[in-house]
N, C-alpha and C positions, 0 to 999 in steps of 0.2 A: 451404549458404544459410540465413539466417536465415528462420523462419515464423514465424506464428504461430495461436492459437485464436480462434474468432470466434462470434458469435451475433446474430440480427434484436434492434437496438437499438429502443425507442419511439421516434417523431419527438417534438422539441420544438419548441412554438412559441418565435416571438420574445418576447421579454419588451419590456415598452413602452420607448420611448426617449427618453433623456435627452441629457443637452449633454454636449458631449466634455471631458472635462479631459485638459491635457499631462499626459505624464509627469511632470513637475517637478514638477506642484502638487498631487501626494497627500496626504493627510493623515494624519499620526498621531494617533488620537484617545483620548479616554479614554471609549469606550463598550463594551456587549457587543458580541459578533459579530453575534447578532441584531439592532441597532441601526444595525450599519454600512449608511450610505450609500456611491452609487458613489465612487471614488477616494475614500474612508477604508480606515484599517484599525489595528490595535493589536497592541501587540507586549509581553509580561508574563514575559519568560523567567525571572523571578526564582520565578514558583508551582510551577516544575519544574527545578533546577538541572542534574541528570544524566539521562541515562537515553537509550535508544532512542527517534527523532524517528519520528512519519509523517502523513505529508501527506495530507489528506483533502480532496477539491475535489467540489463539490455543485454540480452543472449547475442543476438545475430555483432551489436560492436564487443563483446566481451568487457564491459565495463558497468559500475556500480556509481550511484549520482544520490551526491546527499543534498536534499532539498530542507531548509528551513526557513519559516513563514512564506513558503514558495520560492524562496533565491537557495539558490545551489550554494553550499558554501564548500562541500568537496567531491573529487570522484576519484577512482581508483581502475587499473585494472583488474580481472580477476578471471578467474575458470569455473566454467558452468561444467553440465554434466556430459559425457561421452555419450557416442550412441549405444541404444539399448540401456541409458540410465541418465535420460535426458529430465534435467531441470523442469518441474510443471511451471506453466505459465499460470500468473492469475495475479490474484489479491490476498495478499498474506495475514495475521497477527503475530508477532512477536511475543509465543507461546511460553518460552524458557529460557533462559540466561545462566548461560555457567561458563567461568573465564580460566577454568583449567577442567574442560570437558574432554571424556576419552568414549569413541565409538564405541557401543555393544555389539553390531554387526560386524565391523572391518577389524579384529584383532585389537582390538582395543588401543588403536589409533588415536591419536591425541587431536584433537580438535580446539586451540586457545579462540579464547573470547566470543564463543559461542550462542549466537543468537538463534534458537529454534523456531523454525517456520509450520513446521504437519510435524506429528506425533509418529509418522511415520519415518521419520529420519532428515526431512529435507532442514538445511540449516546455513547460514552465514557464519564462518569462520575461517582461521588463520590455514593457510596450506601451500602447497606448493604449486606454482603458475608455470605451465611447459609453455604457454601462449597459446592455445588451442583449448577447446571442452574438453577434459579428461577426469572428473571427478565421476561420483557413484551418483550425481542430483544434488548436491550440494552445492552452494557457490565459496568459491575458494576466493582468497585474501591474501593480501603480502601483511604480514605479522606487525608492522607499524600502522598502518590503517587500522586492521581490526583493535586494536588496542584502544585508539581516538574513538573509533565508532561505535567499539562498547562502551563507552563513558556516554554517548548521547542518546544510545537508545533505552527504551524500556518496555517494557511488558506492555501487548496490546498496541504498542505502536502499529502503525501500516508500511508493508514493504509491497511493493507491485513488481512482478518479473513478469517483462514484457518479451515477446517476441518481433519486437519493432525499437526503434530509438523511441522514448515518448520524453516528453519534458513538460513540465505546468504549463497551466495558464490562468491567468488571473478571470475571476468571474464573480461578478457583482449580481446578485439576485434579491430581486424587491421583497419583502417580507419574510413571511412563512413557508418554508418550501415544504413542497408537497399540498400546500392549500392555496388560501386566498390569501392576497397580499394588502391586505387594509394595515392603516397606520400601527391601529390598535395593535395588532396582530404581531407585529414588531416588536413593538413596546413591549410586549409580553415575554416573547423569546430573549430580548436586550435584558430585561432584567433578570430573568431566571440566569441567563448567562453568568451577569455580572455577580451574581447573589453564588454559586460555583467557583470562580476563580476568585473572590474573595475569599471563602470556606477553605481554598485550596492547601492555603499555607499554613490552617489554624486546625481543620480535620482532617486532613489528608489528601491526596489526590481521588477527583471524582471518576468512575467508572469509565472505561473508556468504551465509546459510543459508538456501534456500528449499525447504520440503517442501510440492507438492501431490497432494492427494488426490482422485478423481473418482469418485462414486458410479457414473456413469454406465457406467465401463468394469471398477470395483471395482478402479482401480489407483493406486498410490503412486508418485513422483519425487522423488529428491532431489536438491537441488542444491548446490554449491558457487560460489557466483558464477555464472558462466555455463558451467561444468561439469558436465553429471550422471555424481553418485557413482554410483549405483543406482536401479534400479525394480522392483519385482514386485508383486504380488498383495495384496487386503489385503480383510478379510470385514468387510461391513458391516450392522450391527446392524437389522431392518425396512428391507430393501432396497429394497419399495417404495415407500418415501417418499424422494427423491432429499434428498441433502447439501446445505443451504442454501450460497449465493456468500457467503464469511464469508473474512476475514483475518485471525490471529491473532498477536501479537506478543509474544515472551517478553521480560517485561519483569523477571521475579526469583524466586530460591528461596526457598521458607521452610521452613527446618530443624525449625521447633517442629510444624509440619502435615505436614512428610513430601509436600511440593507444589509441583507450577510455579504461577505465576501469569500468565497472559496476558492482553493486551490485546485485545476482541474487536471487530470493526469487520465490520458486512454491508456490502454494494456491491451491492446486487441485492435486488428484493422478495421477502418472507418470510425472511429471515434476521434474524429478531427476537435482541435480546440476553439474552431470556429462556432461551432453549434453547441459548445458547452452547455452557455446559459438559457439558448432554445427549448435546448432539451429538458431541463430539467421543470420549466415553465408548463410540460406537456404531460407531468405526473400530481393528477390530485389526490388526496386521500380523504377519507369520513372525518368528523370531527375527531370521534375519540383517539384516532391516532395521530390526527396533528396534536390534540392534548398534550397523551403518551410523549412525542418527541416535542413538544417545546417544552416539558418538564427535563430531560434527557441532555438537550444538546449543550455543546464547551466547545472551546477553542479547541482545535484536535479531533471532535466526533469527524468519523468519515460518511459517505453515503457513499454506495457503488451501485452503478447501478448496469443489468445486463440483460441482453436478448435472450438468453438462456432460461431452463426450464429451472426453478428453484427446490426441485423435489428429488433427492437421492436417488430416487427409483426409476426417474427418467431420466436417467445419464443416457450421454449420447459416447463417450467413449473415453481413456485415459489421456492424463497430458496438462489437465486445467485444473486451475483451486479458484473457487472465491471464498476468501475466510475461513482455512482448512482449521476445525479444530471448533469453529462453533456448530458443525453440524454435525 
């Protein structure tokens, strides 16, 4: 049975009401994300032609941002959950894709270009945009934007829903994350990653790797897709200071610097980008876990840090999800 970890999320006052545009009336515009009006979106895929994709939804701004290899390539207005049906915040994986999906809960309502985030019914899909939070928890998108987004998303991809405006920052980390930082360890990781990238076009895409580290439990769990590979204890430097709520996406390896490069995004308050690299170096795992991590890493793998408990039995309230569908 699938469960999820949660904590109390702050309430969100409805935004100002605007006229309801039709789904077909969405406009592709040449504007910065901050200038987008309701029903508008931009799309600049040429800014970054390849690399891992991550989607960030900002509830306060009612905007969706698409980053590829740490560079924003698109943004759109959206409509999230209304009061009583608040869209949960946190880190999610895309669990299902269905271009012609219909709701099994709300009168067979159409949900075109659906990217499912939870088995309880939260998804990204095309829908009406009134200019304020109005859905039953899903993230509604302009139709033309949802069509483009559907083409670049894939199963297992990371989606961050945040209660603040978050943007990725580049983080260069020496050696093997969660371990010592000797050059030999970086070399082993580098060889493993390159083997996966080479094999990707030959034998299929490697599983989506997710590493979840909880400073409250001093625990790390390693997932390939929905399968738990291993878990164990970690040591956290300065343990009285909780790890921030942050998601790191591995974008590349740098042979010249013997380092891994991550794109770091905060998904909760207190996850400032300036501390992203320093917080990584606070985490140490035992050799058994480091070996499993080295063998699983690939470009696009995600590392999630949280100060919350990792056990569903220790929930602190509704409204926050980390990797729903894996637990």
